[in-house]
N, C-alpha and C positions, 0 to 999 in steps of 0.2 A: 167778733166786733167790740169795739169799743162803745162804751155807753158813759154819757154824762152821769153827773152826781145824782143821786137820787131826788133829789130836789133842791128848789132856791131859796137859800136861807133867808129869813126875815129877821136877822140880827143886823144892826145895822156897822155900815163899814165906813171908816171917814173918807175924804177925799179932800183936794185941794181949797176948796171953798169952805169947809170947815163944816158943810151939810152932810146928816147921816143919809145914807144909801143903802138899798138892799143891793144882793148882786146883781137882779135882773136889771135895775136901775143903772146900775155903772155901767153893765153891758150894752145895755141901751145908749147910754151915753157916748160909750167909747165907739159905737157901730155908727152913730149921727156923727160923731167928729170925723169919721172915714168915708161917710156918705155911702154907708153899707146899707142895702133895704132892710127891712125889718121884716125876715122871712122867719119862720123857726127854724130851719136849719141853720142861719145866720148865727141866731141868739145861741142854738147848741154848740158850732162851731167857736165862736169867741167867749164861750163859758169854758170849753178845752182849753182856749190859749190863754185866759185870764188865770183860772182855776185849777186846771188840769194836770196831771203829774208830768207830761211831756210837754216841757218847753219849747222844744223846736216848733211846734204849732203856731205860738207867739211871735216866732222869728221869720217863719214863712210868710205870715201874713203880713208882718211889718215890712219884710223884702218886697212886698208888691206896691207898697207906696200908698199915697192919699188915694181916695176912689177906685180901689180896687174893681177888676170884673168882677161880675157874678161867676162868670166860667172858672175864674181863678181862684176863688173861693170855693167854689164847688171840687174844684180838684184836689184841693187840700183835703176837704171833709172826705173824698174818695180815696182817697190816700191814707189817711189814718182812718178809716171803715167807720165812720160815726154812723150812729143808728141815723140819724134823720136823713142821711144821705144815701141810704137804701133804695129809696125809692126811684134817685136818680140812676142808680144801677140797671134796674129793671127798666127804665124809660129808655135809656142808653141801647140797652139789647133789644127794644122791640125796636128802636130806630135803626140800629144795626142788622138788624133781619129783615126790616122792610127794605133796606137798601141791597140787602143781598139777594131778595128775593127780587128787586127792580133789576139788579145785573143778568139774575139768570133768566128772568122773561127778555130782557134784550138780546142777551146770548141765544136764547131760543128762538125768536124772531127774526135772527141774522141767519143762523143755520136754516130756517125755515125759506127765507128768500133765496139762500144759496141753494137749496134743494130744489127749489123750483125752476132757479135761473139754471140749475145741473140738469133739470128734467127736460127743459125746453130747449137745450142745446145738443141732447139726446136724441130727443125727437127730431131735431131738426138734421141732426148726423145721421140718426137712423134714414131720414126721407131721403137725406143726400146720398146714403150708400145705397137705398134702394134704388133711386134714379140712377146713380153710376153701374149700377147692375144691368137695369132695365137699357141702359146707354149701351153697354156692353153685350149684351144679348141682341139688341138691334143692330148694332155693328157686326156681330158675327153672323147674324140674318141676312143682312145685305150682301156680306163678302159669300154665302154660302149659294145666293142666288144669282151673284155673278157667277161665280166659278160654275154653275149649274147651267146657266145661259150660254157659256162659252163651251162648256162641254155640248152643249145641244148643237152649236152650231159648229163644232168641231165634227160631230156623229153627222148632221145632217151636210156637209162638207163633201163628202165622199160618195154620199148616197144621191147627190145632184150630179156628180161628175159619172158616177155609174149609170144614172139616168138617161145623162147627156150621150153616152159611150152606146148604148144597147138601142136608141134611136134611131 
């Protein structure tokens, strides 16, 4: 990770007003001019932009224009792996993990609802299939009963005729 210089120098640096200013004062004025919050991570970011060896940080901050959003500044700090932005990585990881867990929980809940619905449909289908089998069995029973009745009538018919001829 990239780190800022070991400390803030206390030697005076000239500015446009002719006043002497320390690095910290100069960084603070620059941040105030852009209406950037006075957060420690912003001080490190602006220190790197104004005094660091990588001048692209300064150009990226300048490209954001006046009053850049904190999210945009943090994105630059994360991109250049500044030490003060490491906490943001952990926080983002926690947020991402929590979001992933919420999505998994939602998927599990949805799966459970589908499973319960399927179980109800299966139970209803099994009940319907059982009713169909019972209906078929009753239909067959009625058919056999009808056949048996007809056979009995057929056999009783010749007996009645035979009884009438013997009389």
